[in-house]
Phi, psi and omega in degrees: 000306178266142176244118179260126179232158177302143184294124178248344183237140176223173186291342180271351182232077182290345180292337179289345182290339180281351181291120184294339178278348181220088182295345170093017177275089186275122179261319178229176182284347185251323183234148173257131180262117184269102181271355180295338178291334181282327183291140182259310183279156180292329179291326177291322177295320179294322178296323178294319178295318179295320179297321179294320178295316179295324179300320179298313182291324178295319177297317180298316180293321180293321178294321176298318179299311181291323180296315182292319180291323178294318180296322177295318180292326176295319179294321178293324178294331178275002178063031179261091187290319183295319177292325179294320179293331177285327181278342183299315177297326178293321178293318177298320179297316179296319179294316180296320178295319179296321179289322181296321182271000175086014178289320172233161181277164185297318180292326176296318178297315180298319180295317180297315180297318180297316182290324177293316180297321178294320179296321178294318180296321179294321180291325179293323184283000000 
């Protein structure tokens, strides 16, 4: 029923999603699970392809979000307040973009922003 093939598409290479042999529905880091074989109607197959494309962009946005917040927390751990204040707007931007596109919910975004701002204020004091 399921066909597992070596992964040819990843979230950093969205051009691989156009390959008809690899619709790009990546379930794990090693294998791609091709669910297009399960879909019967052409609209269902198209929905799976669209979902795979959106999945790529959502992963990219989520990775940007985690990378910026981690870099900010590393700078805060090193007690570098001036660098942290410079990174804070970039982290807020990543959080706002993720919330705008529905990767995270609005309250989650507000909570993350609040905690980052509080961490910067604590380090400053």
